[in-house]
N, C-alpha and C positions, 0 to 999 in steps of 0.2 A: 901069552906072548906069541905062540905059534899061529893062533888065529889072526892076530894083527899082522904078522909077517906075511901070511898067505894072502890076506886082503891087499896088502901093499904090492905084493908080487903080481897079483891079478890086475891091479890098476896099471902097473908098469907095462905088463904085456899088452893090455888093452890099448894103452896110449901109443905104444910102438906099432901095434897093428893098424891103428887108425891113421898114424902118420904115413905108413907104407901105402895104405889104400889111397889116401889123398894124393900122394906123390904119383901113383899110377894113373889116377883120374886126370890130374893136371897134364901129365905127359901125353896121355891119350887124346885129350882135347886139343892140345897145341900142335900136333903133328899131322893134321888131316886137311891141309890146305890144297894139296895137289889134286884131289879128287873132283873139285868143282870147276877145274879150268875149262872143260868143254861142255859143261852142263848148260843146255839151252835155256833153262829157266833162271839162270843166274844173271842179274842185271847190274851187279856192282863192278864187273870186271872190264867193261868196255864202254866207249863213247863213240858215236858216229863221227867218222872223219868228214868234215864239211858240214855237219849238222849244226843246229843251234847250240849255243853254249849252255843253256839251261836244260837241254834235253837229256832225258835219262832212258834212252832206248835200250832194249835188250837185243844186242847184236852179237852175242858171244859166238854163235856158230859161224859167223861170217868173218871172224878176225883174221883167218889165214887165207882169205880169198884174194886173188890178184885183181886189184881195181882196174887194171888196164885191159883185162880180158872182157870181151863183149860177145856173148853168144847170141843175144837178141836185144832189140830195142823196140819198145812199143809205146804208143802215145796214149795218154789218158785225158781226162777232162781238164779244162781250165789251165792248159799249159804244162801239165805234169807229164813226165817221161819216166818210164821204168827201163833200166838197163839190167839185164840178167848177166852176171859174171860167171856163175858156175852152177852146174846141175850134177851133183855127185852121188853115186850109189855107195853107201857105207856098209861095212860088214854086219852091222846090227840089224839089217833088214829094213832100212829106210833110205829115202832119197832126200838130200838137202838142196834146196834152191836158194842161192844167194844173189843179191843184187843191190841196186841203188835206185831210189826214187828221187828225182830232181824236179824242183819247181822252177820252170822257165817262164812262168807267168808273171803278172805284175801285182798279184795280191797274195795274201797269206792263205795257205791251203790246209784244211783240216784233215787229220788222219782217221777220223771216225768212220769214214765211208768204206774202209777196207776190211772191217771186221766181219762182214757178211750180214745175212738177214736172220740167221737162227738165233732166237732170243736168248737161249741158254749160253751160247758161245759169246754173244755180244756182252752179256752181263758179266761173264767170267773174264773176258779178254777185251776190255774197252781200249780203243785207240791202238788196235793191233792190225796185223795182216792175216787174221784167222779165216777170212773168207776166201782165201786162195784155193784153187783146185788143180789137180793134174788129171788128164784123161789119156788112158792107154787106148789108142784107136785100134790097135791090133787085137788086144784082149777085150775091147769094148767094155772098159770099166773105168769109173770115175773114182779118184782118190781124194779124200779130204785130209786136212792137216791133222797130224797126230795130237792127242791130248793126254794129259796125265789123269790120275784117278779122281782128281778134283775138278776136272773140266778145263784146266788151263792149257792153252795151246803150246806146242813146241814151235814157237815162232816169235818174231819180234813183237813186243808189247810195249805199252806206255809211250807211244809216239806222241809228240806234241805237234802243234801246227808248224808247217814248213814255211819259212820266210822266202820271199822272192830271191831267186839266184842261189838258194841253199839246197843241199841234198841230204839224204839220210840213208844209211845202209840197213838192209832188211834181210832176214832169212826165214825160211819155212821148211819144216820137215814133214814128209809124207811117208806112208807105207810104200815099200819098193815094189814096183811092178815086177813080173817074172823076168829072169835074165834075158829071155828072148826078145823082150821089149826094150829097144834102145832109144826110142823117140817118143815124146809125150807132148800133148798140148797143155800149156800152162795158162791159167786165167786168174787175174786178181781183179776184184770188182772195180769198175770204172775204167779199166785198161783193156786194150785190145788183146786178143789171144795170141800167144807166141808158141811156135813149134820148136821144141828144144831137144837136143841130143843128150843122153845121159852118159856121163863118164864114170870110170871106176869099176 
């Protein structure tokens, strides 16, 4: 009889322990929404204002940018225009460039040309703005877009073709130049170079 009671007690304790563990796991999984709000790699949180309805661009880092601010405007090919709204130095040691690409032409424009020419980057970041660069003229150094350990850029990805008269918001994150460098030259393939002042 005592063996049977001991077995039942062990089963009851095991069942109670398993229930407690499952409750902790469910609680832990359900409460971690806030950490991804500013993650540049998260594409589910935002859509481009003024972009195509079916577009799923990753524009998370540009969500808080004032669309009326205009630091620079440069022309690209085939009626495309890039307006830079913000160049901000962040405490994490990087600089974020945010802007809008508008199609003022009369035809559909592809986004594939802005990924750059480096095969590895293009393969990991199709239809992105991964080809952008910053140049610190004072420090005589060129900065490329930051990437994660899997080669994905910290920039807008998954851009679809831009219809005539439409625009799409974009962002790019670079390693920050030294604090003494307050101005950089920004280049996105097919667009003219813009001289930008860093804020923050």
